[in-house]
N, C-alpha and C positions, 0 to 999 in steps of 0.2 A: 502494500499500499504506499501512497505518497502520502507523507504527513506533511503539514505547513504549521511552522511555528511563527506567530505574530507578534508584532510590536503593538505594547500596550499604546493606546491614545488617550483613556480616560485622564481627566485634568490630575497632575501629580502622581500617576501610576509610573512606578519603575520596576516593578516587579516581571520577570518573564517566566513563561508557564514550562520552559524547560532547560536544565543547565546544559551544557557541553556533555557532561558524563551520562546523561539522561539520553543525549543523542545517540552515543556512541551505543549503549544498550538497543535500541532503537534499531539501529545498522545493523548489530549483530544478528537480529532477529530478521532481516532481509527485510528491512524498510527503507525508503528513500526518505529522508528526511529536509524541507525546506525551510530556511530559515530567514525571516525578513532583516534586511540590512538595520543593524545597533540594535537590533531587538533587546539582546542582552546587556547593553552598557551600562544601563541604570542599575542593575543588580552587580555592575563588576566583572561582566563577562565579555570578551571582546569576539569580533567577528571572527578574528585569527583562529579563537580558541574552538570555535562550532567548526571550522574547516578542517582544522586537525583532528575533532572528532569524528568527522566524515560528511558535516552537511554542507548544503550548496545555499550560498548566500544570495537572496533574490531580493532586488532591489526596491519592490513596492508590496504592500499589501494586495492590490488587485492581482498581481502575478499568483502569489502564493493562493488567493481565493480561486482563481482561473486553473490552476494546475493539482492542486491538493485533494485528494479523496475525503480527508479527513484534516481539519484545521483546528487548532489548539489554542486558547487563549487565556489569560487570567480571569479579566472582569468579562462582563456581556458584552457583545458585539453593540458598537456605536451606532448610530442612526446614519452616519456617511458610510458604514459598511453593510448596510442591507443588503442594499440592490447588488452586491458584491456577490452573495452568499447563493450559491446553484442548488436547486432541487435535488434533494437527494446526498448532497453532503453531510457529512458527519462534523458536527460543529459539538467540541466536549470543552467545558469550560464553566465557571460559575455563572450563572443566569438568574437565580433570584425569581424567577418569574411572576410569582405570586404579590410581587411589589411593582411588578411593570405590565400593565396592557401594551401598552404601546410597541414595548418588546414583546411579548406574547406574539399578538396579531401580526406584526412584521416576520416571524419566525414562521408563522402557520401560512402566510402570504407567500413566502419563500420555497415552500415544500423541505424544509431542512431535516436533517435527523439531528436534534437537540438532546444530547446527554449531558446532564449537570450533574458538577461536582459534588454539590451539596445534598442531593436526596440518594446518593448510592449508598448502602446500607451494610452492615455487617450483621451475622446470622443473629446476633444479641441487641439488633438495633440501633446499633452507634453507628455513627456517620464518619469513616474514614478519611474523606477527603474534605471534609469541614473540619473536621478535628484539629489538623496543624495550624491553619487559619484561626482559629476560635482560640488557641493556647497563646497564640502572638497578639490576637485582639485583644484578648482578657488581661494580658500583662501590661499591652499598652494601655487598656483603658485606665489602670491604677498609677501609672505614670505622668500621662496627659493630666489626669485629676490632679495629682499633686503638683504639675505647673501652673493649672490653672487656678488654685487656689492662691498663688503668689497674689500681692495686693499690685503688682507692677502689669499682670495679664488681666486684672478686672475681680480678683476672686477676694477673699476675706480677709487675705492676708495670714493665712495659717500655715503653721509646719505640718506636713502630715502626721509626724510621730511625736509631735510636740519634743519638749525637753523636761528635764527634771524639775517638779513642780509647777509644770504647766500641761493642760491636759492635751492629748492627742485630737486630731479631726477624727470625728463620726462619718463611718463609710456604711451607707446601705447599698446593698449587692443584689439586685433582684432577678433569681435564677441561680439555681444550685447546680447547673451542668457545667460543660468546659471551660465556657467563658466565665462565668461566675466564679468558679473554684481558682481558675487563675487568676481573676481579677483581685480576690479576697486574700489569696496567698500573696500578691504583690502589696496590697496595702497593709495587712498585716506586718509583713516583713520591713516596712515602712515604719510600723509603730503606730499605725492606727488603731480604734476601736471598730469593729467591724463587724457588720448585722448582717446575714448570709440568710435570703429567705427562699424558699422552697414550698411546693405544694405535695411533695411525694414524702411522706412520713420515713420509709426506708432510707431512702437518700440522705434524710436529715440526719438521723442515725449513724449512717457513715461517714457523715462530715461533722459531725460532733465528735466523732473518736479519731478523725486525721488531721483536723484543722487544728491552727495553732490556739492557745487558750485567749488570746485577744480577737478572737471570732466567736461569734455567737450565731449558731444557726437558729433558724425561725420559720414556725409553720405560716406560709405567706395568708394574706387574707385582705381584703381592703380596708377593713379598721385597722390593722396593725401595719398596713402601709400609711396610712393616714397620720398615724401617731408618729411614724420613726422619719416621716420626709419633713416635720416641723422641726425636728431638732439635728437633722443631717447637715452636713459639710459637705458631701458628695453622695449624688444617687448613682450609680451604674446599672443601666439596664442590661439585662444578659438572658432575656426571655427569647427561647426558639420554640416555636410551632412546625414541626417536622413540614418543609414545604409549602407553609401557609404563612398569611399576613401574620404578621405580631400582635397581640391584644394591648390596647392602650390601657396602662396600669396607673399611669401618674396623670391624673387628669390637671387640669387648667386650675379648677378650683384648689387641687393639692397645692399645685405649685404657688399660688397666692400666699400661701402659709409659709413658705419656705424662709429661710434668713435670707438677705440682700448679699450677693456676692458668693453664695453657694455654687457650686460645679454639677451639672448632671452631664453623664457621657452614656450617648443611646448606641450600646453596640448592636441592638437589634434593627439599625437602621436601612440596613439591606433588603429585610424584611417588611419594611413600612413603618418601623420605630415602634418604642414600647410608651412614650410618653405623647400626651395629645398634642403639646407644642414641638414636637421635633420635625424637621426637615433636613434632608440630605445638604450636607457641607462638605468641603475638600479641605487637603493638606494646606493649599495656599490661602483660604480664607475659612478655618477651623472652627469658629464658635462665633454665637450671636447672643443677644441677652433677651429674657422675656419676664418681664416682672422682676428686673434685677436679677434674673437666676443665670447663671452662664451655661451655655448648651453647647456641648461638642457632640458633634453627629455625623464626623467623617463616616462617609460609606465606602472606603478602601483602607480603611486602618493600618493593616499590614503592610500596605504601599509605602509605608511611611520607614519601614525597615528592610528594604528590598533584599538583602543579601541573606540573612535570616531568613525571609518569609519564604524566597524562591528556593533557597536548598530544603527548606521543609516541606514547600508545597511539592517539589519533584519527588522525594523521598514517597511520598502518600500517592500522586495520581502516575507515577511511571508504570507499575504493575497493570493498572487498568489500561491503560493506553496502550502497552505493548498487547494485551488480552484484547482488544478490541480491532487493532490494527491487524493480529493475529486471525481474527476467526471472522470479521464484518459484524455489522449490526445485527443481522439477522439473529443469527447463531450464537451471538453473545448474550440475546435479549432471553435466553433461555437460562442465564445465571440469575438466581433469583435476587441476588445484590444487586448487581449492574442492572436491572430490569426496573428495580426502582429511581434509577438516574435517568430514564426515559421520559421526557416529560412534555414534549413537541416531536410531531413524527407526520411527514407527508400532510403537512395542513391540520391536521388533529392533536386535539390534548389529551395526553395518556397518563395526567396525573391528576388525582382528582382535588387536590388541595388547590392547584392552579384553574381547573374549570370552574371549581366554587367560588372562586375568588371574582372571576368576571362574567359568571351565567354562561358558561361555555358549553358545549356538550362533550363528556367525557367518553373516550373508546378505549378500551384496555390494549396494551400494546400487545398481548398474543391474538388481537383481532387485526391488528394489522400487519404483524408478522406473518400472519394466515394469508392476507389479500397479497402480499407479495410473494408467496410461495407459489 
């Protein structure tokens, strides 16, 4: 198969979907790899390194799309790319369809085979291709919150961990999954008083056993959240509903009760955000204020640390990319985990959460494979 590695064009996105080491593995499996010129520069990988690994450097995205049977990105295709995508072409990337109706309808219109990183599953229900970026985003959430608490950044002027004789910041983390756990760990490591909320009692028991003593796992409820946000210096939204839009857990009314200069970090912004006042921001302009509360809602947080993120992403995605290239999309759809990654195929929506988000018809991937047979 001819596999195309595209340069990211989303604002301040410096990751690349495959390292030169990954290209070498693809080549060893008998596949041709096209890499758009300078695609890896933002992550520290030169065109020469890709050539040495066996890739062909291609001047433009248009040529990659024109020649490749499968194209890979980190972020979703941008509007300028839509017309380049061919019917039947496999597009393997983070799509987050449930938060983007324009993107969903564009991919339906193009007749592409859209396999999403974020909904591929393991037998235990975990999300192997979302996990590494969730780990990065969770850790960055605490790091960015600490920065924006500084007075020079518009914050309350609080040191996350305080000092002897002065209380540390109070940090509320909503969601005890991968993002929330890593955010809480980082905030705890900085010395904050952390409240980690989740709705799964078994998960809370586990967190109570493994988290540091300055972390208090709590059962999440609207009443608990209302109480906590009033005294919070930082609120981190780390809620994920698999393949669907994030619920709005912090309302505008709750926001009005928060301290001026408090910081809110919405890691769920890729899925529409879990704060009612959230809207996507960029690394170039990462924050805005509502009612005196700082909102950090960067939709590609791991893009701020591209070298770490690219290596972590390739570690996770490469085995799946090799399998898709080796078997083709129809055969690989028989794999239960990868089957969950099929969201839009040949103009049809084959992921229930996406269909529900926009009132579209849902067609199981099994039916689409039979039609192709």
